[in-house]
C-alpha positions in Angstrom: 13.1 -17.5 1.3 13.9 -20.1 -1.3 10.3 -21.5 -1.0 8.9 -18.1 -1.7 11.2 -17.7 -4.7 9.9 -21.1 -6.0 6.3 -20.1 -5.5 6.5 -16.8 -7.4 9.3 -17.9 -9.8 11.8 -15.3 -8.7 15.5 -16.0 -8.9 17.7 -15.4 -5.9 19.2 -12.5 -7.8 15.7 -11.0 -8.2 15.0 -11.4 -4.5 18.4 -9.9 -3.6 17.8 -6.9 -5.9 14.3 -6.3 -4.4 15.8 -6.6 -0.9 18.5 -4.1 -1.8 15.9 -1.6 -3.2 13.9 -1.9 0.0 16.9 -1.4 2.2 17.7 1.9 0.4 14.3 3.3 1.1 14.2 6.1 3.7 11.2 7.2 5.7 10.3 10.1 3.3 10.5 7.7 0.3 8.1 5.4 2.0 5.7 8.3 2.7 6.0 9.7 -0.8 5.9 6.5 -2.8 4.7 3.5 -0.9 1.8 4.5 1.4 -1.4 6.5 1.2 -2.9 8.1 4.2 -4.9 11.1 5.2 -8.5 12.4 4.8 -11.0 10.7 2.5 -10.5 13.5 0.0 -6.7 13.1 0.1 -7.0 9.4 -0.4 -9.3 9.8 -3.3 -6.9 12.4 -4.9 -3.8 10.2 -4.4 -5.4 7.0 -5.6 -6.8 8.8 -8.7 -3.4 10.2 -9.4 -1.7 6.8 -9.1 -4.5 5.1 -11.0 -3.8 7.5 -13.9 0.0 7.5 -13.6 0.5 3.8 -13.1 -2.7 2.3 -14.5 -3.7 0.8 -11.2 -6.9 -1.3 -11.1 -6.7 -2.1 -7.4 -5.0 -1.4 -4.1 -4.1 -3.3 -1.0 -5.1 -1.8 2.3 -3.0 -2.6 5.4 -5.0 -0.9 8.2 -3.0 -2.1 11.2 0.6 -2.9 10.3 2.3 -4.1 13.4 -0.9 -4.6 15.4 -0.4 -1.3 17.2 -3.7 0.5 16.3 -6.8 0.1 18.5 -9.7 -1.8 16.9 -12.0 1.2 17.0 -9.5 3.2 14.9 -9.2 0.3 12.4 -13.0 0.1 12.1 -13.2 3.9 11.6 -10.6 3.7 8.8 -12.4 0.8 7.1 -15.7 2.8 7.2 -14.0 5.8 5.6 -12.6 3.5 2.9 -15.8 1.7 2.2 -18.3 4.6 2.5 -16.3 7.6 1.2 -13.3 6.4 -0.8 -14.4 3.4 -2.7 -17.7 5.0 -4.0 -15.5 7.6 -5.7 -14.1 4.9 -8.0 -17.4 3.2 -9.1 
């Protein structure tokens, strides 16, 4: 953890504060505030809202957290993102 703090210049207090915030999250908080999922239309709407609300200029997509999703489902999700969602923001 100390090497991570040195790489991104966070103090141990900053890291502890971040860890405390994450520990207080419940499942509903995560669904409401930390992840986006659903249909292509739902993704577009949510990303557009967050883009306007937070000034986002990019997102990070984790399509298989925990390596529990079959490869064909990951490929399907990636196709939806690249063929339906991303074009809505060009």
